[in-house]
C-alpha positions as CSV (number, residue, x, y, z in Angstrom):
1,M,125.2,116.9,126.3
2,T,123.4,116.6,123.0
3,I,119.9,115.1,122.9
4,V,119.4,112.5,120.2
5,R,115.8,111.6,119.1
6,L,115.1,108.7,116.7
7,G,112.4,108.5,114.0
8,Y,111.4,106.1,111.2
9,V,109.8,106.1,107.9
10,A,106.2,105.6,106.9
11,M,105.4,102.0,107.7
12,S,105.4,100.0,110.9
13,M,106.6,96.5,111.1
14,E,104.8,96.1,114.4
15,L,101.2,97.1,113.4
16,Q,99.2,94.7,111.3
17,N,97.0,95.9,108.4
18,A,98.1,99.7,108.8
19,S,99.5,100.6,105.4
20,P,99.1,104.4,104.9
21,S,100.1,104.0,101.1
22,K,97.2,101.9,99.7
23,T,96.7,103.0,96.1
24,M,94.9,102.8,92.7
25,T,96.5,103.0,89.4
26,F,94.9,105.3,86.7
27,A,94.3,102.2,84.6
28,Q,92.2,100.7,87.5
29,F,90.5,104.1,87.8
30,Q,89.5,104.0,84.0
31,K,88.0,100.5,84.3
32,I,85.2,102.0,86.6
33,E,82.6,103.2,84.1
34,D,81.0,105.5,86.5
35,R,83.5,108.4,87.0
36,E,81.9,109.7,90.2
37,A,81.9,106.2,91.6
38,A,85.7,105.9,90.7
39,L,86.3,109.3,92.4
40,R,84.5,108.1,95.6
41,K,86.6,104.9,95.7
42,L,89.8,107.1,95.4
43,E,88.5,109.1,98.5
44,R,87.8,105.9,100.4
45,I,91.3,104.8,99.8
46,A,92.7,108.2,100.8
47,L,90.6,108.2,104.0
48,S,91.8,104.6,104.8
49,N,95.5,105.9,104.4
50,L,94.8,108.8,106.8
51,E,93.0,106.4,109.3
52,N,96.1,104.2,109.2
53,T,98.3,107.2,109.5
54,L,96.6,108.2,112.8
55,R,96.9,104.6,114.0
56,L,100.6,104.8,113.3
57,L,100.9,108.1,115.2
58,K,99.0,106.6,118.2
59,H,101.5,103.7,118.0
60,N,104.4,106.3,118.0
61,A,102.9,108.2,121.0
62,A,102.6,104.9,123.0
63,S,106.2,104.0,122.1
64,D,107.7,107.4,123.0
65,I,108.6,108.1,119.3
66,H,108.6,111.8,118.5
67,F,109.7,111.9,114.9
68,Y,108.0,110.3,111.9
69,R,108.1,110.6,108.1
70,L,104.7,110.5,106.4
71,T,104.3,108.7,103.1
72,S,103.9,110.9,100.1
73,R,101.3,108.4,98.8
74,L,98.4,109.3,101.1
75,I,96.1,110.4,98.3
76,P,96.3,108.2,95.2
77,L,96.3,110.0,91.9
78,A,96.2,113.3,93.5
79,G,97.4,115.9,90.9
80,H,97.0,113.4,88.0
81,E,96.5,115.4,84.7
82,E,93.2,113.5,84.0
83,L,91.9,114.3,87.5
84,L,92.5,118.1,87.9
85,D,88.7,118.7,88.5
86,W,89.0,116.4,91.6
87,N,88.8,118.5,94.7
88,Y,90.5,115.8,96.9
89,M,91.1,118.1,99.9
90,K,87.3,118.7,100.7
91,P,86.3,115.1,101.6
92,L,89.5,114.6,103.6
93,K,89.4,117.9,105.6
94,E,88.4,116.2,108.9
95,A,90.6,113.3,108.6
96,L,93.6,115.5,107.8
97,R,92.9,117.7,110.8
98,E,92.6,114.8,113.1
99,V,96.1,113.5,112.1
100,G,97.5,117.0,112.6
101,N,95.7,117.6,115.9
102,F,97.2,114.4,117.3
103,A,100.7,115.1,116.1
104,N,100.6,118.5,117.6
105,K,99.0,117.4,120.8
106,H,101.8,114.7,121.3
107,E,104.6,116.9,119.9
108,I,105.5,114.6,117.1
109,R,107.6,116.0,114.4
110,I,106.3,114.9,111.1
111,D,107.7,115.5,107.6
112,F,107.8,114.3,104.1
113,H,110.3,113.0,101.5
114,P,108.7,113.5,98.0
115,D,109.4,110.8,95.4
116,H,112.6,110.8,93.2
117,F,110.7,112.1,90.2
118,V,110.3,115.6,91.9
119,L,113.3,117.4,90.2
120,I,113.7,121.1,90.8
121,N,116.8,121.1,88.6
122,S,115.3,119.3,85.7
123,T,116.3,120.3,82.2
124,E,112.7,119.7,81.1
125,K,110.1,122.4,81.8
126,H,107.1,120.1,82.1
127,I,109.0,118.0,84.7
128,L,109.7,121.2,86.8
129,K,106.1,122.1,86.4
130,N,104.9,118.7,87.7
131,S,107.5,118.8,90.4
132,I,106.0,122.1,91.7
133,K,102.5,120.7,91.5
134,T,103.6,117.8,93.6
135,L,105.3,120.0,96.2
136,K,102.1,122.0,96.4
137,L,100.2,118.8,97.2
138,H,102.6,118.3,100.1
139,Y,102.1,121.9,101.2
140,L,98.3,121.6,101.1
141,L,98.4,118.4,103.1
142,L,100.5,120.0,105.9
143,K,98.3,123.1,105.9
144,G,95.2,120.7,106.1
145,M,96.7,119.1,109.1
146,G,97.4,122.4,110.7
147,I,101.1,121.7,110.6
148,N,103.5,124.5,110.1
149,P,104.9,123.7,106.5
150,V,108.4,125.3,107.1
151,H,111.1,122.8,106.6
152,R,108.9,119.8,106.4
153,C,109.9,118.3,102.9
154,V,113.4,116.9,102.5
155,M,114.5,116.4,98.9
156,H,117.6,115.5,96.9
157,V,119.2,118.1,94.6
158,G,118.0,116.1,91.6
159,G,119.6,115.0,88.4
160,N,123.4,115.4,87.7
161,Y,123.1,114.9,84.0
162,K,126.9,114.3,84.0
163,E,127.5,118.1,84.6
164,T,127.6,118.9,88.3
165,E,128.3,122.6,88.2
166,K,125.7,123.3,85.5
167,S,123.1,121.0,87.3
168,L,123.7,123.0,90.6
169,E,123.4,126.3,88.7
170,R,120.1,125.1,87.0
171,F,118.7,124.4,90.6
172,I,119.3,128.0,91.4
173,D,117.8,129.3,88.2
174,N,114.7,126.9,88.6
175,W,114.4,127.9,92.4
176,M,113.2,131.3,91.4
177,D,110.1,129.6,89.8
178,I,109.1,128.0,93.1
179,P,106.5,129.9,95.1
180,N,108.0,131.3,98.3
181,P,105.7,129.3,100.7
182,I,106.9,126.1,99.0
183,Q,110.5,127.2,99.0
184,K,110.3,127.6,102.8
185,M,109.1,124.0,103.1
186,I,112.1,122.4,101.5
187,M,115.3,120.9,103.1
188,L,118.0,119.3,100.9
189,E,120.1,116.2,101.6
190,N,123.4,115.0,100.1
191,D,123.0,111.8,98.0
192,D,125.0,108.7,97.4
193,T,125.7,109.1,93.6
194,S,125.3,112.6,92.3
195,F,125.7,115.5,94.8
196,T,128.2,115.4,97.7
197,L,128.0,117.2,101.0
198,D,130.0,119.9,99.5
199,D,127.8,120.3,96.5
200,T,124.6,120.3,98.6
201,L,126.2,122.8,101.1
202,Y,126.9,125.2,98.1
203,L,123.1,125.4,97.4
204,C,121.8,125.3,101.0
205,E,124.1,128.3,101.9
206,K,123.4,130.2,98.7
207,L,119.6,129.8,99.0
208,E,119.2,129.6,102.8
209,I,117.9,126.0,102.8
210,P,118.6,123.7,105.8
211,L,120.8,120.6,104.9
212,V,119.8,117.2,106.1
213,F,123.2,115.3,106.5
214,D,122.9,111.7,105.3
215,Y,125.9,110.0,106.9
216,H,125.6,106.8,105.0
217,H,125.3,108.7,101.7
218,H,128.4,110.7,102.6
219,L,130.5,107.6,103.2
220,A,129.3,106.2,99.8
221,H,129.9,109.4,97.9
222,H,132.2,112.3,98.8
223,E,134.9,114.7,97.5
224,N,136.2,115.3,101.1
225,E,135.8,112.3,103.2
226,N,136.3,114.4,106.4
227,W,132.7,115.6,106.9
228,R,133.7,117.2,110.3
229,E,135.4,120.1,108.5
230,N,131.9,121.1,107.2
231,W,129.8,120.3,110.3
232,E,129.7,123.8,111.5
233,R,128.5,124.9,108.1
234,V,125.8,122.2,108.2
235,V,124.6,123.5,111.6
236,H,124.6,127.1,110.4
237,T,122.1,126.2,107.6
238,W,119.6,125.4,110.5
239,S,120.0,128.8,112.1
240,S,116.7,130.2,111.1
241,S,114.7,127.0,111.3
242,P,111.9,126.5,113.9
243,L,112.9,122.8,114.0
244,P,115.9,121.0,115.5
245,I,118.8,119.8,113.1
246,K,117.8,116.6,111.2
247,M,120.0,113.9,109.8
248,H,119.4,110.5,108.2
249,I,121.0,107.4,109.4
250,S,121.3,104.0,107.8
251,S,123.8,101.3,107.4
252,P,125.3,99.5,104.2
253,K,123.6,96.2,103.3
254,S,127.1,94.8,102.7
255,D,130.6,95.9,101.6
256,K,129.5,94.8,98.0
257,E,126.2,96.6,98.1
258,F,127.4,99.7,100.2
259,R,124.8,102.1,98.9
260,H,121.8,99.7,99.7
261,H,120.2,100.1,103.1
262,S,120.5,97.4,105.7
263,D,117.5,96.0,107.6
264,Y,118.9,97.5,110.9
265,V,121.3,100.3,112.0
266,D,124.9,99.4,112.8
267,I,125.2,101.1,116.2
268,K,129.0,101.3,116.0
269,M,128.7,103.3,112.8
270,F,126.0,105.5,114.3
271,F,128.0,106.3,117.4
272,N,131.2,107.1,115.4
273,F,129.0,109.9,114.0
274,L,127.4,110.9,117.3
275,K,130.7,111.1,119.2
276,E,132.0,113.7,116.8
277,I,129.0,116.0,117.1
278,N,128.3,115.6,120.8
279,G,128.1,119.1,122.4
280,S,128.2,121.0,119.1
281,I,124.4,121.2,119.2
282,P,121.6,120.9,121.8
283,Q,119.5,118.4,119.8
284,I,119.5,116.3,116.7
285,D,116.6,114.3,115.2
286,C,117.8,111.2,113.4
287,M,115.5,109.6,110.8
288,I,116.3,105.9,110.5
289,E,116.2,104.7,106.9
290,A,116.3,101.0,107.5
291,K,114.3,98.3,105.9
292,Q,112.8,97.2,109.2
293,K,111.3,100.7,109.9
294,D,110.1,101.0,113.6
295,A,111.5,97.5,114.4
296,A,115.0,98.8,113.5
297,L,114.3,101.8,115.9
298,F,113.3,99.4,118.7
299,R,116.4,97.3,118.2
300,L,118.7,100.3,118.1
301,M,117.3,101.6,121.4
302,E,117.9,98.1,122.9
303,D,121.5,98.4,121.8
304,V,121.7,102.0,123.2
305,K,120.5,100.9,126.6
306,K,123.6,98.8,126.9
307,R,126.0,101.7,126.5
308,N,127.6,103.7,129.4
309,D,128.1,106.8,127.4
310,V,124.3,107.7,127.2
311,E,121.6,108.7,129.5
312,L,118.1,107.5,128.4
313,I,115.3,109.9,128.2
314,D,112.4,107.7,126.9
315,G,111.7,104.9,124.4
316,S,113.4,106.8,121.4
317,S,115.4,109.5,122.9
318,F,118.8,109.8,124.9
319,H,121.4,112.2,126.1
320,L,124.9,111.8,125.0
321,K,127.2,112.0,127.9
């Protein structure tokens, strides 16, 4: 019997005034004449984001949720080219450690999904340089939390540039410019427009990167519709990871807007997948990418409870019979 654990992304629909993504634009920063005062305001926003992250983790622990994606917007303007002298980690040291200590104590798996502008296979050197800088920020945040950074950042392969093979090979070439500790942090997922499961597996196997299978993306964009033929290869990419296999689950908004995420998860679609992989692995952690965040998780668990082919473990986990 395979254990299934559910997680959700960044925001809660249940907690009020708990955004971990409050921000300040650089234009707003510039309007504050006293630069030191502006930096202190950035630090206050970042501390508020970390305080709300801790609130969210406490909410997760109380709800038996063991899997959570941190927002990549915890520290506004971190790494901005005009703020390179700002040592943002120092004033956040205690708050970061508190978040990490809580996650570790309650065994909550946390990770990141850097924004779409992080492109390892970019044709532009400055974009690659900025991407590495952004990935380093994620690495420092995890280290500051006391979280092992290995396999904590899931990314798309990047831009296709209408040349799939060349774009894949450019990823491999640029990968050599990524510092080793940051390489070890990365997971790759198949996407819904540019790189299929087969494309992504090619990179993951060649570079020893875990593949996060996005089932919805695969249904929207594939060469070989039968993902089952590649499932053992997906599992093998996780063979050296300290973490359980991870996947993404979401449902189409509609037939017309198939690539867009729905508010909730279609349980029939989800279990079509789970039935196929049951018994092939001991555990799978499923990140829900639905518009209703934790509310989607809670509704999905209510639907799961009505089934006779599962055995409940707790508020977000179950065995497949």
